[in-house]
C-alpha positions as protocol buffer text, in pm:
chain_id: "A"
residue {
  index: 1
  type: UNK
  ca { x: 27 y: -2 z: -22 }
}
residue {
  index: 2
  type: UNK
  ca { x: 309 y: 261 z: 99 }
}
residue {
  index: 3
  type: UNK
  ca { x: 421 y: 217 z: -307 }
}
residue {
  index: 4
  type: UNK
  ca { x: 109 y: 252 z: -406 }
}
residue {
  index: 5
  type: UNK
  ca { x: 48 y: 567 z: -219 }
}
residue {
  index: 6
  type: UNK
  ca { x: 407 y: 697 z: -289 }
}
residue {
  index: 7
  type: UNK
  ca { x: 363 y: 658 z: -726 }
}
residue {
  index: 8
  type: UNK
  ca { x: 28 y: 841 z: -617 }
}
residue {
  index: 9
  type: UNK
  ca { x: 118 y: 1132 z: -461 }
}
residue {
  index: 10
  type: UNK
  ca { x: 438 y: 1182 z: -701 }
}
residue {
  index: 11
  type: UNK
  ca { x: 188 y: 1106 z: -991 }
}
residue {
  index: 12
  type: UNK
  ca { x: -68 y: 1400 z: -896 }
}
residue {
  index: 13
  type: UNK
  ca { x: 306 y: 1593 z: -860 }
}
residue {
  index: 14
  type: UNK
  ca { x: 398 y: 1518 z: -1201 }
}
residue {
  index: 15
  type: UNK
  ca { x: 67 y: 1549 z: -1395 }
}
residue {
  index: 16
  type: UNK
  ca { x: -15 y: 1879 z: -1182 }
}
residue {
  index: 17
  type: UNK
  ca { x: 374 y: 2010 z: -1351 }
}
residue {
  index: 18
  type: UNK
  ca { x: 268 y: 1914 z: -1649 }
}
residue {
  index: 19
  type: UNK
  ca { x: -107 y: 2076 z: -1679 }
}
residue {
  index: 20
  type: UNK
  ca { x: 114 y: 2393 z: -1492 }
}
residue {
  index: 21
  type: UNK
  ca { x: 421 y: 2376 z: -1789 }
}
residue {
  index: 22
  type: UNK
  ca { x: 185 y: 2300 z: -2070 }
}
residue {
  index: 23
  type: UNK
  ca { x: -11 y: 2547 z: -2039 }
}
residue {
  index: 24
  type: UNK
  ca { x: 240 y: 2803 z: -1933 }
}
residue {
  index: 25
  type: UNK
  ca { x: 415 y: 2771 z: -2240 }
}
residue {
  index: 26
  type: UNK
  ca { x: 63 y: 2743 z: -2472 }
}
residue {
  index: 27
  type: UNK
  ca { x: 2 y: 3096 z: -2262 }
}
residue {
  index: 28
  type: UNK
  ca { x: 307 y: 3267 z: -2372 }
}
residue {
  index: 29
  type: UNK
  ca { x: 431 y: 3171 z: -2702 }
}
residue {
  index: 30
  type: UNK
  ca { x: 123 y: 3215 z: -2994 }
}
residue {
  index: 31
  type: UNK
  ca { x: 138 y: 2913 z: -3204 }
}
residue {
  index: 32
  type: UNK
  ca { x: -75 y: 2617 z: -3370 }
}
residue {
  index: 33
  type: UNK
  ca { x: 235 y: 2430 z: -3290 }
}
residue {
  index: 34
  type: UNK
  ca { x: 191 y: 2179 z: -2966 }
}
residue {
  index: 35
  type: UNK
  ca { x: 459 y: 2379 z: -2801 }
}
residue {
  index: 36
  type: UNK
  ca { x: 373 y: 2295 z: -2466 }
}
residue {
  index: 37
  type: UNK
  ca { x: 379 y: 1959 z: -2508 }
}
residue {
  index: 38
  type: UNK
  ca { x: 684 y: 1903 z: -2699 }
}
residue {
  index: 39
  type: UNK
  ca { x: 865 y: 2122 z: -2382 }
}
residue {
  index: 40
  type: UNK
  ca { x: 708 y: 1888 z: -2146 }
}
residue {
  index: 41
  type: UNK
  ca { x: 829 y: 1546 z: -2332 }
}
residue {
  index: 42
  type: UNK
  ca { x: 1190 y: 1668 z: -2372 }
}
residue {
  index: 43
  type: UNK
  ca { x: 1159 y: 1802 z: -2078 }
}
residue {
  index: 44
  type: UNK
  ca { x: 997 y: 1478 z: -1914 }
}
residue {
  index: 45
  type: UNK
  ca { x: 1320 y: 1311 z: -2093 }
}
residue {
  index: 46
  type: UNK
  ca { x: 1574 y: 1508 z: -1972 }
}
residue {
  index: 47
  type: UNK
  ca { x: 1486 y: 1429 z: -1611 }
}
residue {
  index: 48
  type: UNK
  ca { x: 1419 y: 1061 z: -1602 }
}
residue {
  index: 49
  type: UNK
  ca { x: 1762 y: 1029 z: -1776 }
}
residue {
  index: 50
  type: UNK
  ca { x: 1884 y: 1251 z: -1501 }
}
residue {
  index: 51
  type: UNK
  ca { x: 1738 y: 1075 z: -1250 }
}
residue {
  index: 52
  type: UNK
  ca { x: 1814 y: 672 z: -1405 }
}
residue {
  index: 53
  type: UNK
  ca { x: 2160 y: 841 z: -1445 }
}
residue {
  index: 54
  type: UNK
  ca { x: 2234 y: 932 z: -1034 }
}
residue {
  index: 55
  type: UNK
  ca { x: 1966 y: 592 z: -927 }
}
residue {
  index: 56
  type: UNK
  ca { x: 2271 y: 439 z: -1124 }
}
residue {
  index: 57
  type: UNK
  ca { x: 2554 y: 615 z: -996 }
}
residue {
  index: 58
  type: UNK
  ca { x: 2472 y: 671 z: -559 }
}
residue {
  index: 59
  type: UNK
  ca { x: 2301 y: 415 z: -326 }
}
residue {
  index: 60
  type: UNK
  ca { x: 2092 y: 696 z: -113 }
}
residue {
  index: 61
  type: UNK
  ca { x: 1823 y: 674 z: -431 }
}
residue {
  index: 62
  type: UNK
  ca { x: 1659 y: 397 z: -297 }
}
residue {
  index: 63
  type: UNK
  ca { x: 1351 y: 257 z: -436 }
}
residue {
  index: 64
  type: UNK
  ca { x: 1110 y: 486 z: -287 }
}
residue {
  index: 65
  type: UNK
  ca { x: 1263 y: 743 z: -370 }
}
residue {
  index: 66
  type: UNK
  ca { x: 1291 y: 616 z: -737 }
}
residue {
  index: 67
  type: UNK
  ca { x: 933 y: 517 z: -756 }
}
residue {
  index: 68
  type: UNK
  ca { x: 821 y: 842 z: -645 }
}
residue {
  index: 69
  type: UNK
  ca { x: 1059 y: 1027 z: -867 }
}
residue {
  index: 70
  type: UNK
  ca { x: 1036 y: 802 z: -1221 }
}
residue {
  index: 71
  type: UNK
  ca { x: 734 y: 607 z: -1187 }
}
residue {
  index: 72
  type: UNK
  ca { x: 559 y: 899 z: -987 }
}
residue {
  index: 73
  type: UNK
  ca { x: 679 y: 1246 z: -1096 }
}
residue {
  index: 74
  type: UNK
  ca { x: 800 y: 1177 z: -1451 }
}
residue {
  index: 75
  type: UNK
  ca { x: 528 y: 896 z: -1499 }
}
residue {
  index: 76
  type: UNK
  ca { x: 255 y: 1182 z: -1404 }
}
residue {
  index: 77
  type: UNK
  ca { x: 460 y: 1418 z: -1609 }
}
residue {
  index: 78
  type: UNK
  ca { x: 485 y: 1254 z: -1918 }
}
residue {
  index: 79
  type: UNK
  ca { x: 520 y: 890 z: -2007 }
}
residue {
  index: 80
  type: UNK
  ca { x: 722 y: 974 z: -2374 }
}
residue {
  index: 81
  type: UNK
  ca { x: 1011 y: 987 z: -2120 }
}
residue {
  index: 82
  type: UNK
  ca { x: 919 y: 575 z: -1979 }
}
residue {
  index: 83
  type: UNK
  ca { x: 913 y: 510 z: -2374 }
}
residue {
  index: 84
  type: UNK
  ca { x: 1210 y: 755 z: -2446 }
}
residue {
  index: 85
  type: UNK
  ca { x: 1436 y: 561 z: -2209 }
}
residue {
  index: 86
  type: UNK
  ca { x: 1320 y: 227 z: -2275 }
}
residue {
  index: 87
  type: UNK
  ca { x: 1412 y: 265 z: -2646 }
}
residue {
  index: 88
  type: UNK
  ca { x: 1744 y: 426 z: -2554 }
}
residue {
  index: 89
  type: UNK
  ca { x: 1823 y: 85 z: -2337 }
}
residue {
  index: 90
  type: UNK
  ca { x: 1688 y: -63 z: -2628 }
}
residue {
  index: 91
  type: UNK
  ca { x: 1934 y: 31 z: -2819 }
}
residue {
  index: 92
  type: UNK
  ca { x: 2230 y: 21 z: -2589 }
}
residue {
  index: 93
  type: UNK
  ca { x: 2196 y: -342 z: -2494 }
}
residue {
  index: 94
  type: UNK
  ca { x: 2172 y: -397 z: -2865 }
}
residue {
  index: 95
  type: UNK
  ca { x: 1892 y: -503 z: -2926 }
}
residue {
  index: 96
  type: UNK
  ca { x: 1863 y: -338 z: -3268 }
}
residue {
  index: 97
  type: UNK
  ca { x: 1528 y: -508 z: -3426 }
}
residue {
  index: 98
  type: UNK
  ca { x: 1308 y: -481 z: -3094 }
}
residue {
  index: 99
  type: UNK
  ca { x: 1445 y: -88 z: -3077 }
}
residue {
  index: 100
  type: UNK
  ca { x: 1323 y: -29 z: -3392 }
}
residue {
  index: 101
  type: UNK
  ca { x: 982 y: -270 z: -3347 }
}
residue {
  index: 102
  type: UNK
  ca { x: 918 y: -65 z: -3023 }
}
residue {
  index: 103
  type: UNK
  ca { x: 953 y: 302 z: -3155 }
}
residue {
  index: 104
  type: UNK
  ca { x: 789 y: 201 z: -3473 }
}
residue {
  index: 105
  type: UNK
  ca { x: 496 y: 47 z: -3313 }
}
residue {
  index: 106
  type: UNK
  ca { x: 471 y: 291 z: -3047 }
}
residue {
  index: 107
  type: UNK
  ca { x: 459 y: 568 z: -3320 }
}
residue {
  index: 108
  type: UNK
  ca { x: 243 y: 426 z: -3527 }
}
residue {
  index: 109
  type: UNK
  ca { x: -35 y: 216 z: -3339 }
}
residue {
  index: 110
  type: UNK
  ca { x: -70 y: 444 z: -3075 }
}
residue {
  index: 111
  type: UNK
  ca { x: -116 y: 739 z: -3332 }
}
residue {
  index: 112
  type: UNK
  ca { x: -388 y: 400 z: -3501 }
}
residue {
  index: 113
  type: UNK
  ca { x: -518 y: 365 z: -3140 }
}
residue {
  index: 114
  type: UNK
  ca { x: -600 y: 732 z: -3101 }
}
residue {
  index: 115
  type: UNK
  ca { x: -820 y: 827 z: -3421 }
}
residue {
  index: 116
  type: UNK
  ca { x: -979 y: 434 z: -3379 }
}
residue {
  index: 117
  type: UNK
  ca { x: -1116 y: 567 z: -3014 }
}
residue {
  index: 118
  type: UNK
  ca { x: -1206 y: 904 z: -3156 }
}
residue {
  index: 119
  type: UNK
  ca { x: -1378 y: 770 z: -3455 }
}
residue {
  index: 120
  type: UNK
  ca { x: -1568 y: 500 z: -3204 }
}
residue {
  index: 121
  type: UNK
  ca { x: -1726 y: 852 z: -3052 }
}
residue {
  index: 122
  type: UNK
  ca { x: -1872 y: 967 z: -3433 }
}
């Protein structure tokens, strides 16, 4: 139960942060391009990379802190950061076919699923 609460609290912080950052950018940069989402996704990728690097290097980042910061906050802020990290890990491990499959399937099937879901509401 403690694990669920730690992740949930982090997720709430991440989701609120995504809303605030995305909204701030959208209000201050007038464009039809989704700049707020792009900034959230890129900063989320940077933050998750930084946290994974710290977790692998230092023992003070306990499992609870990793769940709170990485799964909770970063997961709530953007799942794109998890997608990016997992893709990089597949590539680093030399799993090039899985890397390509993961990237292509995630993007193409994700877009098709969005179109399909929207089509069901028509």
